[in-house]
Steps between C-alpha positions, in 0.01 A plus 500: 500500500198734500362336814289800596259451211535143374127443549411808295737404218346153489152655478611714204640193325186298570275783381694542177502128430124502544454808281708393203425129492219448255410180316787340696755731333758684712707808418808283453314305232380817329842659460864418568599773744810415703446628854730525800413523868533877465249503215257287699521674836673837514211733407244347739765451770590869480132595534449280806824626654367856486148419619627303800708792631198613704390146587248505214328161501454333164154516349342438162567854380871476579517165319319660204746792496802270503347281230432803277863609524614150409265480202627833368860387542435171318306676222796729440740206492282321244453810284877543494527169316393704197825630354572786265629257240359267233242266653215295358150632562437214745825571688401866529129473575493206740704666780290816456179302553631307801644816654171681448325208669723557804404868503137395477551289810650800678199716427269215593665511843443877513131440450484201732668691781305823441830681452380741231655798680840362400421427134674817373816404689512165326411643158777758526757241607416274206541798266835589656630144476403492132679832449815336632471213251445744212796710611714186504391420145564857383856498633579152372842474332596844631749602764262535793619739769494389863229760563276361224565142609394580854192680370402189302543277805317751715198493270503125438557382857578773753166672440309182585687422822478866602122476465507182709669698778275804464168313499621265773564805716167658405282203589692465826438859601867600476524862388744784449878450479481133599260425214747663261783294647305179439427605142872572457590165657278324248656696215855418612429128535340500155794683346749261660293211368483643147869595497593147610316361197681738265869525403554793736715319751478434872634844603173655376298237687696567819445875458122458512513242779717722718241780469220255582692393811522862615120527483457187713729651761313833492167326563631281780422749777129508412420152371610142537680483167552123505265447198695754289825337608366160396421629150844660480674178607280287273600709199865517599515124556336415166725723291806368682400137441412557137819696436705214649316246284560708188873522569549133593 
C-alpha cells in the first residue's frame, strides 16, 4: 500500500516524532487520542500523491507541507474532544491546550520552511474547520437535514483535504482545470472519510468514492495516476477491513 511515497510518509512521521517529543514525552503520553491508519497517513499520502503526478521529487518543503496538514488534522481531532456538554475545567481546557500546541507546531513548520505565502490558506482552513464544529454543536439534538450534515462534514474534513489537493497541485505547477480536479479529488476523499466515521451509511461513502474514481480516470490521459489510485485503494481497503471487524 502507498508504495509510491513510503519514504516521504516515514519522513513525516520521523519529523513529527522529533517535533513533539520533549522531555521524553510523546503525543500518545500527552493525550489519549485513538488513531487509525487513515488518521496517521491519509492527509500526507494525499499530498504526496498529487505532488508526484509530475514526477515531483520529495524535498524538505514538501515534507514540511505534508507535516503541516497532519498537524492541523490532529489539532482538530484533539479540539473535538471538547464536547458541548458538562465537563470539568481540566477536561475542557487540557485538549484545547494540546490541540493549540499542535497548531503551534504547524506554524513553526511554516516558518521553518519559509512558506509564509501560504499562511492565509492555512489560517482560513482552521477557521472553516472550527465553523464546522460550532455548526455541529448548534444543531445538536435537532433533526439535521442531509444538506446541513454534508455542510458540517465539508467544513470539518472536506475543506482540509480539498486544500491538500489544491496546494499539492500548486506547488507541482499543475494549473487550470486539472488543478481544480485535484482539489475536487481531495474534497471527495475527505467527504468519504468523514461520512464513513458518521452514521450516514456506506451508500454515501460510495457516492463520494465513485466521483473520486471518475476524476482519476479523467486525469489518466495526462498523468501517471498510480499515486492517486494507491490513495484510493488504501482508503477503500481500510474502510472495508474496519467495517468487517465492526460487524464480526
